[in-house]
N, C-alpha and C positions, 0 to 999 in steps of 0.2 A: 554456529549459525546454520539454520535450515536453508537448504537450497531453494531459490525462488522457483515457482511453477505450480502446476496442478497437483493436488493430493489424491484426487479420485474420491474424496469424501464429501458428504453433504451434511455438515454438523447441525444446521438449522432447518433441514429439509430442503426440498427443491422448490425454488421460488416460482419458476415457470418452465415451459418446455425448452427454453433456450439456456437455462442454467447449466453450466458445465461443472459446478462444484467448487469446493474450497480452493483457494489460491494462496500459496505462501508468497509474500511480497518482501523484497529486499530494499533497503534504503541506504544511501551513502552520499557523501559529498565528493564531487569530482569536478575539477577545473572551475571552481566557483559556482557550481550548480548543485541543487539537490536532485539526485537521480533516484527514480523509483523503478526497480527492476521487477517485472511481473513474471519473467522466466518463460513467457510464451505470448503470442499475439492475444490481445484482449479487446473485446468490443465494448463491454460494460462491466461495472462492478456494483454490487449491492452489499451494504453494511447495515447491521443492526445499529441503533443509535449509539450504544456504548463503544462499538468498534469504530464508528465514524468519528466520534470525539477523540478516541485514542489516535487515530490516523491524523487528525488535524493537529493534535498536540505534538506528534512526532514530526510533522512537516515544519511546525514552528521551531521545534528544538533543533532540527538540522539546518534550517535557515539561519538561526541564531549562531550556529557554529561558523557560518560564513560571514555574517554581518550582525554582530551582537547588538548594535545600537539601532538597527533597522533604518540605516541611512540610504540604502539602495532603493 
């Protein structure tokens, strides 16, 4: 697994002057919660549509590990 945090890369170019570049994100289940580890302080995130959909699917997948029937 890749360590969470900044990579120093701009794979889709720089969005704006505040863009700090690509960020590896870790996700896990801990104490009944889905934890997203950014590896550094983060003010905002920007995703192309396909990456946003993948992130949403991952959140649902990890939530289902905690509560498969969606009862919470």
